[in-house]
Each structure stands twice: as structure tokens, then as C-alpha cells.
C-alpha positions as CSV (number, residue, x, y, z in Angstrom):
1,M,107.8,66.5,169.3
2,S,104.3,65.6,168.3
3,L,102.5,68.7,169.6
4,L,101.8,71.9,167.8
5,H,102.1,73.5,171.3
6,V,103.7,72.1,174.4
7,S,101.0,71.9,177.1
8,R,100.9,75.0,179.2
9,P,98.9,76.2,182.3
10,V,95.6,77.9,181.6
11,D,95.5,78.5,177.9
12,S,93.3,77.8,174.9
13,V,92.7,74.3,173.6
14,V,96.0,72.7,172.6
15,L,95.9,71.1,169.2
16,S,98.3,68.5,167.9
17,R,99.4,68.3,164.3
18,V,97.3,65.1,164.1
19,A,94.2,66.9,165.2
20,L,94.8,69.7,162.7
21,G,95.4,67.2,159.9
22,A,92.1,65.6,160.7
23,I,90.3,68.9,160.6
24,A,91.9,69.7,157.3
25,A,90.7,66.3,155.9
26,L,87.2,67.0,156.9
27,L,87.0,70.5,155.3
28,T,85.9,71.0,151.8
29,E,86.3,73.9,149.4
30,S,82.6,74.7,149.7
31,A,83.2,75.6,153.4
32,F,85.0,78.8,152.4
33,A,83.9,81.9,150.7
34,A,85.5,82.7,147.4
35,P,88.8,84.6,147.9
36,L,88.9,88.4,147.3
37,P,91.6,89.9,145.1
38,Q,95.0,89.4,146.6
39,I,98.7,90.0,146.1
40,V,100.6,86.7,145.7
41,Y,104.3,86.5,146.2
42,P,106.6,83.6,145.2
43,A,107.8,81.5,148.1
44,G,111.6,82.1,148.0
45,A,111.3,85.8,148.4
46,G,91.4,101.9,187.8
47,G,89.9,101.8,185.1
48,A,87.4,103.8,183.1
49,A,83.9,102.6,182.9
50,L,83.2,99.9,180.3
51,S,81.5,101.3,177.2
52,R,80.4,99.7,174.0
53,S,79.8,102.1,171.1
54,S,79.6,101.9,167.4
55,P,82.8,102.2,165.4
56,L,83.4,105.8,164.2
57,A,84.5,105.2,160.7
58,D,83.4,103.6,157.4
59,V,85.3,100.4,157.2
60,S,84.7,99.7,153.5
61,A,88.3,100.9,153.2
62,P,89.1,103.5,150.5
63,A,91.3,102.3,147.7
64,G,94.9,101.8,148.8
65,T,94.2,101.2,152.4
66,G,94.3,97.5,152.4
67,Q,96.2,94.6,150.8
68,R,95.9,90.9,151.2
69,V,99.1,88.8,150.8
70,V,99.6,85.1,150.4
71,I,102.7,83.1,149.5
72,S,102.7,81.4,146.1
73,G,103.7,77.8,146.3
74,G,102.7,77.7,149.9
75,A,101.3,74.5,151.4
76,Q,98.7,73.2,153.7
77,T,99.4,74.1,157.4
78,D,102.2,76.5,156.6
79,Y,100.4,78.9,159.0
80,F,101.7,82.0,157.3
81,G,100.6,84.9,159.5
82,W,100.8,83.0,162.8
83,S,103.0,85.8,164.1
84,V,103.6,89.3,162.8
85,A,105.8,92.3,163.6
86,M,106.2,95.7,162.1
87,D,108.6,98.7,162.4
88,G,108.5,101.6,160.0
89,D,108.3,100.4,156.4
90,T,109.4,96.8,157.3
91,A,107.2,93.9,158.4
92,L,108.0,90.4,159.5
93,V,105.7,87.4,159.1
94,G,106.2,84.0,160.7
95,A,105.1,80.8,159.1
96,Y,106.2,78.0,161.5
97,G,104.7,75.2,159.5
98,V,106.8,75.7,156.4
99,T,108.7,72.7,155.1
100,V,112.4,73.6,154.4
101,D,114.6,71.2,152.4
102,G,112.3,68.3,153.4
103,H,112.2,69.3,157.1
104,K,108.5,69.5,158.1
105,Q,107.6,72.4,160.3
106,Q,111.1,73.7,160.3
107,G,109.5,77.0,159.7
108,A,110.3,80.3,157.9
109,A,109.8,84.0,158.3
110,Y,109.1,86.5,155.5
111,V,110.3,90.2,155.3
112,F,108.1,92.7,153.6
113,T,108.9,96.3,152.8
114,K,106.6,99.2,151.8
115,A,107.1,101.3,148.7
116,D,104.5,103.6,147.2
117,D,101.9,102.3,149.7
118,L,102.4,98.7,148.6
119,W,103.9,96.0,150.7
120,N,106.3,93.8,148.8
121,L,108.1,90.5,149.7
122,A,111.8,91.4,150.2
123,A,113.4,88.3,151.8
124,T,112.7,84.8,153.2
125,L,114.5,83.9,156.4
126,T,115.2,80.4,157.6
127,A,117.5,79.0,160.3
128,S,121.0,77.9,159.1
129,D,120.8,74.8,161.3
130,G,117.0,74.2,161.3
131,V,115.5,70.7,161.5
132,T,112.1,69.1,161.5
133,F,109.6,70.5,164.0
134,D,111.7,73.4,165.2
135,I,108.7,75.7,164.4
136,F,111.0,78.6,163.6
137,G,108.7,81.6,163.1
138,E,106.1,80.7,165.8
139,R,107.1,84.1,167.3
140,V,108.7,87.1,165.6
141,A,109.9,90.5,166.7
142,L,111.4,93.4,164.9
143,S,113.2,96.7,165.9
144,G,115.1,98.7,163.3
145,N,117.5,96.4,161.5
146,V,117.3,93.6,164.1
147,A,114.8,90.7,163.7
148,A,114.4,88.0,166.4
149,I,112.6,84.7,165.5
150,G,111.6,82.1,168.0
151,A,112.0,78.3,167.5
152,Y,110.9,77.0,170.9
153,Q,110.8,73.3,169.9
154,A,114.5,73.3,168.9
155,D,116.8,71.0,170.8
156,G,114.2,68.9,172.5
157,S,112.2,72.1,173.3
158,K,115.1,73.7,175.1
159,G,114.2,76.3,172.5
160,A,116.3,78.8,170.5
161,V,116.0,82.3,169.1
162,Y,117.6,83.4,165.9
163,V,118.8,86.9,165.3
164,F,119.0,88.5,161.9
165,S,120.2,91.9,160.8
166,G,119.6,93.8,157.6
167,S,117.3,95.9,155.6
168,G,115.4,95.7,152.4
169,S,116.1,92.4,150.7
170,H,119.5,91.9,152.5
171,W,119.3,90.0,155.8
172,T,121.9,87.9,157.5
173,Q,121.7,85.5,160.4
174,K,123.9,87.0,163.2
175,A,123.3,84.6,166.1
176,R,121.5,81.6,167.4
177,L,120.6,82.3,171.0
178,A,120.2,79.7,173.7
179,A,119.9,79.9,177.5
180,D,123.0,79.3,179.5
181,D,121.1,77.0,181.8
182,G,118.6,75.7,179.3
183,V,117.1,72.2,179.6
184,A,114.5,70.2,177.6
185,N,111.0,71.6,177.6
186,D,112.0,75.1,178.8
187,C,110.7,76.4,175.4
188,L,112.9,79.4,175.0
189,G,111.5,81.5,172.2
190,W,107.9,80.9,173.2
191,S,107.8,84.7,173.1
192,V,110.3,87.3,171.7
193,A,110.8,91.0,171.7
194,V,113.5,93.4,170.5
195,S,114.4,96.9,171.7
196,G,117.3,98.4,170.0
197,Q,120.0,95.8,170.1
198,T,118.6,93.8,173.0
199,V,116.6,90.6,172.5
200,F,114.2,89.3,175.1
201,A,113.1,85.7,174.9
202,G,110.4,84.1,177.1
203,A,110.7,80.5,178.4
204,P,107.5,80.0,180.4
205,F,108.2,76.4,181.5
206,V,111.6,77.0,183.2
207,V,111.8,75.3,186.6
208,T,113.6,76.9,189.4
209,G,114.1,74.5,192.3
210,Q,110.7,72.8,192.4
211,V,108.8,75.7,191.0
212,Q,107.9,76.2,187.4
213,T,108.7,79.9,187.5
214,G,109.2,80.6,183.8
215,A,111.8,83.2,182.9
216,I,112.8,86.0,180.5
217,Y,116.3,85.9,179.1
218,A,118.0,89.0,177.8
219,F,120.7,88.9,175.1
220,A,122.8,91.7,173.6
221,P,125.8,91.9,171.3
222,S,129.3,92.7,172.5
223,G,132.2,92.8,170.1
224,G,130.1,91.2,167.4
225,T,129.1,88.2,169.7
226,W,125.6,87.9,171.2
227,T,125.6,86.7,174.8
228,Q,123.1,86.2,177.5
229,T,123.1,89.3,179.8
230,Q,120.4,88.5,182.3
231,K,117.7,86.0,183.4
232,F,114.8,87.2,185.5
233,F,111.4,86.3,186.9
234,P,109.3,88.0,189.7
235,D,109.6,87.1,193.4
236,D,105.8,86.4,193.7
237,I,105.6,83.8,191.0
238,H,103.6,80.6,191.5
239,S,104.3,77.4,189.7
240,G,102.4,77.3,186.4
241,D,101.8,81.1,186.2
242,G,103.3,81.1,182.8
243,F,105.7,84.0,183.2
244,G,107.2,84.7,179.8
245,S,104.2,83.6,177.9
246,A,104.2,87.0,176.1
247,V,106.7,89.8,176.1
248,A,106.9,93.3,174.6
249,A,109.5,96.0,174.7
250,D,109.9,99.7,173.8
251,G,112.9,101.7,174.7
252,T,113.9,100.9,178.3
253,T,110.5,99.4,179.1
254,V,109.8,95.7,179.0
255,V,106.4,94.1,179.7
256,V,106.2,90.4,180.5
257,A,103.0,88.4,180.8
258,A,102.1,85.6,183.1
259,D,98.8,84.7,181.6
260,G,98.0,81.9,184.1
261,A,98.9,83.9,187.2
262,R,96.9,83.6,190.4
263,V,95.6,86.9,191.6
264,G,94.3,86.7,195.1
265,G,92.4,83.4,195.0
266,N,91.8,83.6,191.2
267,V,93.7,80.9,189.4
268,G,94.4,81.9,185.8
269,Q,93.3,85.5,186.1
270,G,96.7,86.6,184.8
271,A,99.1,89.4,185.3
272,A,101.7,91.5,183.5
273,Y,105.0,92.8,185.0
274,V,106.8,96.0,184.0
275,Y,110.6,96.2,184.0
276,E,112.8,99.1,183.3
277,G,116.4,98.9,182.0
278,S,119.4,100.9,183.0
279,G,123.0,100.0,182.1
280,G,121.9,96.7,180.7
281,T,120.1,95.6,183.9
282,W,116.4,95.1,184.0
283,V,114.5,95.7,187.2
284,Q,110.9,95.0,188.1
285,Q,108.9,98.2,188.6
286,A,105.2,97.2,188.7
287,K,102.7,94.4,188.5
288,L,99.6,95.0,186.4
289,V,96.3,93.3,187.0
290,A,92.8,94.0,185.8
291,D,90.7,95.9,188.4
292,D,87.7,93.7,187.6
293,G,89.6,90.5,186.8
294,V,88.3,87.0,187.7
295,A,89.7,83.5,187.5
296,L,90.6,82.2,184.0
297,D,90.4,85.6,182.2
298,N,93.8,84.8,180.6
299,F,94.9,88.4,181.1
300,G,98.3,88.6,179.5
301,R,97.6,86.3,176.5
302,S,98.9,89.2,174.6
303,V,100.8,92.4,175.6
304,A,102.1,95.5,173.9
305,V,103.9,98.7,174.9
306,S,104.5,102.1,173.3
307,G,106.1,104.8,175.4
308,S,103.9,105.3,178.5
309,T,101.1,103.0,177.3
310,V,100.7,99.3,177.9
311,L,98.0,97.2,176.4
312,V,97.1,93.8,177.8
313,G,94.7,91.3,176.2
314,A,92.3,89.1,178.3
315,P,90.5,87.0,175.6
316,Y,88.7,84.8,178.0
317,A,87.0,87.6,180.0
318,T,83.2,87.5,180.4
319,I,81.5,90.7,179.2
320,D,77.8,91.4,180.0
321,G,77.3,87.7,180.7
322,N,79.0,86.6,177.4
323,G,81.6,84.0,178.2
324,F,84.9,84.4,176.4
325,E,83.9,87.6,174.7
326,G,87.2,89.1,175.7
327,A,88.7,92.5,176.6
328,A,91.8,94.5,176.4
329,Y,93.1,96.8,179.2
330,V,95.0,100.0,178.8
331,F,97.5,101.1,181.4
332,G,99.4,104.4,181.6
333,G,102.4,105.5,183.6
334,G,106.1,105.1,183.9
335,G,108.7,103.7,186.3
336,A,107.0,102.2,189.4
337,S,103.7,104.2,188.9
338,W,101.2,102.6,186.6
339,Q,97.4,102.7,186.6
340,Q,94.6,101.2,184.6
341,D,93.1,103.8,182.3
342,Q,90.5,102.0,180.2
343,K,89.0,98.7,179.4
344,L,88.3,98.1,175.7
345,V,85.7,95.7,174.2
346,A,84.4,95.2,170.7
347,S,81.5,97.2,169.5
348,D,79.8,94.0,168.2
349,G,81.3,91.7,170.8
350,D,79.5,88.5,171.7
351,A,80.2,85.1,173.4
352,N,83.3,83.2,172.2
353,G,84.6,86.3,170.4
354,Y,88.1,86.1,172.1
355,F,88.7,89.9,171.7
356,G,92.2,90.6,173.0
357,W,93.7,87.4,171.6
358,S,96.3,89.7,170.0
359,V,97.1,93.3,170.7
360,A,99.4,96.0,169.5
361,V,100.0,99.7,170.1
362,S,102.0,102.5,168.5
363,G,101.5,106.0,169.9
364,D,97.7,106.6,169.8
365,T,96.9,103.7,167.5
366,A,96.0,100.3,168.8
367,P,94.7,97.3,166.8
368,V,93.1,94.4,168.7
369,G,92.6,90.9,167.3
370,A,89.8,88.5,168.0
371,G,91.1,85.2,166.7
372,S,91.5,82.0,168.7
373,Y,91.6,78.2,168.5
374,N,87.8,78.4,168.3
375,M,87.4,76.5,165.0
376,T,84.0,77.8,164.2
377,R,84.8,81.5,163.8
378,A,86.4,83.5,161.0
379,G,87.8,86.1,163.4
380,A,88.0,89.8,163.4
381,A,90.2,92.8,164.2
382,Y,89.4,96.2,165.6
383,A,91.3,99.5,165.3
384,F,91.3,102.0,168.2
385,A,92.5,105.6,168.1
386,R,93.2,107.7,171.1
387,T,92.0,111.3,171.4
388,A,91.8,113.3,174.7
389,N,93.4,110.4,176.5
390,V,90.6,108.0,175.5
391,F,90.8,105.1,173.0
392,E,87.7,104.7,170.8
393,E,87.0,102.1,168.2
394,T,87.4,103.5,164.7
395,H,87.3,100.5,162.4
396,A,86.2,96.9,162.5
397,Y,87.7,94.5,160.0
398,A,87.0,90.9,158.9
399,G,88.9,88.6,156.5
400,D,87.6,87.3,153.3
401,G,87.1,83.7,154.3
402,G,85.1,82.1,157.0
403,G,84.9,79.1,159.3
404,V,88.3,78.5,160.7
405,D,90.4,81.2,159.0
406,D,91.1,82.9,162.4
407,Y,91.6,86.4,161.0
408,G,93.0,88.5,163.9
409,W,95.1,85.7,165.3
410,S,98.1,88.2,165.3
411,V,98.3,91.9,164.9
412,A,101.1,94.5,164.7
413,V,101.3,98.3,164.1
414,S,103.8,101.0,163.4
415,G,102.5,104.5,163.2
416,T,99.2,104.1,161.4
417,D,100.3,101.0,159.3
418,A,99.0,97.7,160.6
419,I,99.2,94.1,159.7
420,V,96.7,91.4,160.7
421,G,97.5,87.6,160.5
422,E,95.0,85.0,159.3
423,P,97.1,81.8,159.7
424,F,94.3,79.3,159.1
425,A,93.2,80.9,155.8
426,N,92.3,78.5,153.0
427,V,94.3,79.4,149.9
428,D,93.0,77.7,146.7
429,G,91.8,74.7,148.7
430,S,94.9,74.5,150.9
431,F,93.8,74.6,154.5
432,A,95.8,76.8,156.9
433,Q,98.3,77.9,154.3
434,G,97.6,81.4,155.7
435,A,97.4,85.0,154.7
436,V,98.1,88.5,156.1
437,F,96.4,91.8,155.5
438,F,98.1,95.2,155.5
439,Y,96.2,98.3,156.4
440,A,96.7,102.0,156.6
441,L,94.6,103.0,159.6
442,G,93.1,106.4,158.7
443,A,91.2,108.8,160.8
444,P,87.5,108.2,161.4
445,T,85.3,109.6,158.6
446,D,81.7,108.2,159.0
447,D,79.4,105.8,160.7
448,A,80.6,102.2,160.3
449,I,79.5,98.9,159.1
450,F,81.4,95.6,159.5
451,A,83.3,94.8,156.3
452,N,86.4,93.1,155.0
453,G,88.3,96.4,155.0
454,F,90.5,96.2,151.9
455,E,90.4,97.1,148.3
């Protein structure tokens, strides 16, 4: 396929590889700030009232709280950092543009492990049967010793998800997952999530009858073999809602986005659906929408769940008259009872900020990214901490580059460790080679300034 992304209903600007190549050709080294110190690894390894307050902590980042990582030997448009996942002392980073054995954009994923507060490259994962333009690594997910990696352009964009199992530097491909009823352009693997031993894969372009319903496919192992256990989508879906555009899972709770969903008469306002699992069967419990949502908010561009907390990004939301400033919505509850608790915005938000492009949550810690296809912004990320049932912004971070780096494109968190992707980062003149930043998100200590946030 010739597209970086298959066209989808109500999303950001879709860029082809040709367009990205043209942008790269026009950019010069002078367009980027000098890189800050970095770690380089070799390549084979009901809601509450809206409030806007200053961050609570000094973001100049004490020594040891931040680490920038790039891959040595990487290339232009590798997009390292396009997707990220984290669980405990293990992190997974997708780079769907990597050339593997001459196969352009076959893609790769990189495993990092933490030791003595330093994140080290432990393993490089690739598909055993990968080919050109599979874009393996466009989405990644991690739970314990199970990693799931999407390759939604595989097999004529039927899509596939690869399952790896391991720890440290030892990871083995266990399965290549495909939908039992998959057809071209379903794009299985557009989104992925893992909870325990169950893998969830989104296919937002699945057509049921004459309706583009989208779907989530669940897979689980039995006797050493991974099989499809369920396919589901909501009863109230409309064609083009994009169900399966994003998915998150924690324990027995799965949250699925439909970021183009109609709500009332609002096309593209977006929605998220909560499912609960029992005995291997997943049943819809609730539908989440923003209490102040409007058309084209893109609510559901990103979703995250941790226990009884769900976080949903709406990066196209207008805030105080600022178009596309963006927001993230916090929901609390369980089972069939969920309510909107809070609406988060950036302390320094402005038009075209796209806050909520990426979200993550772990307990009382929630990073939110403000990266997008807007090719004029460097991007940002914000850390929120919850006390007395209220999330407050504690840190605001920026990358070390500028222009089109798109710091904040992806975020993940586990405990108080976080990772932020910057897939368009220029590395030694190589456009969009990409970078990631690891942080230890500490408690608030002082009044804040906006800074790069790492030592």
C-alpha cells in the first residue's frame, strides 16, 4: 500500500509516504535545535468544572529523572517512538518505518528494561514473516511477559498482530494472529491491548452487512495455541464511527474507542465503550461520552484504563475559543456504572495544541501527550497526579528539538515511570528517525516552568 495510514473517518490529516518524503527533503539541519545529551543504543539490540492552573512542580528534572534514547544506526523515517507501552521495569517501543532485510517499512519493536534507574535496550523484535510495508510496530502493547505488536497493513491490510513472550533480553514470537473472517482493508492491529494472556486487536474498518461497524477481536492461548475467542462491536454503531480505533485493557475491563462516533446529531464527537470480561466472554457495560462534547472533537483518539479509572483523549476539542487545543476526560466507576469526574486541559494550552493526542494512566498518575500531525509544533507532554480524587498537573515537558518532532505523540506509564515518544525527531540530520524519553514522575516540589525535563 502507498499510504502511511489507510483513510479513516474523522481523523487527523492523513499523510502518505510520498508527502513525508517531500517534507524531509525540504527540511534542513538548521531547522532543528542542537540535540541534548542522549543515550544511544545499537540497532540490533458529569464532570467537574474546567480549570486551568499552573503546574505544581519544578520541571527542570532533578538528575536521574529523565533519559533520552535513540537507536544508533537508525534511518530517516524509522519513526522510533510512534507507539510505546510499559509494564513494571519493561518498556516496548514501536518503529514501524524500520527497513528489515531490505523490506522497507516492515517495522520493528524494541524492548527496554530498567536497572539502577537506567533504561537499557534489551531486545529487538521483528516479525518472522514480515514483508515490505507491513508497518509492524505501528501499535504495541505489553502486559507482564506478553507483548502484542500490530501490523495492520499485512496481507493487503487484512492486518495481523504478533504475540511475543519473554523477559529481559529473551523474547520469542509465539503467534501471528489474524481474524477468522478477515478481508482486505479491515486493518486488524490498528489498535492493540493486552490483559494477562488475552490480546485485543482493533479493526476499525470491518464491514458487517453494509455497515462499516469496526470490531474488536479477542485472542487467547489454549494448549499452547493462540485462537480467536470473540469478535464484538456495539449495537448502536453507525457506519464510519471507527469502533476499534483505540483500545485499552486492565484486568477484566476493556475500553474501546469509536473516535468518529455520532453522538446525538454531532458527527465525529466520539465515544468510548466499556466491556467487562467473565469466563472469557466480554460484555458491553457502558458507553462513555463527554458531557460537553461537540461535533468533530475526536473524543477517543486515545484511551487508557487503570482499575476504576478511564482516561479518554479529545485532541480536537475547542477550549476557551481555541480550536484544536484539546482535552482529556476522566471517568470513574465500574461494571455498568460510570460517570465523568473531570476534564483535563494543559496549563499553557492554546489553539492547535492537540492535548489528549495520547493518554495513559496507572493508579493516580496520568501523562497526557500533545503531539499530532500538525507539522509546525514540537509537541509537549503533561504529567497529572491525583490527590483527594482530583487530578492536577504536576509537570509539563517538552522535547529537545523543534518544528515537526512531535514530542508527546505517544505516552505510557507504569507506577511513576513514564515514557514519551517523539517519532518525528531529527537525529543527526536524519528526519523522523525518532526518539523516546523516559521519566520518573516524582511528587510536586515547587512552582513550575516549562522545560525539557531531563538531565
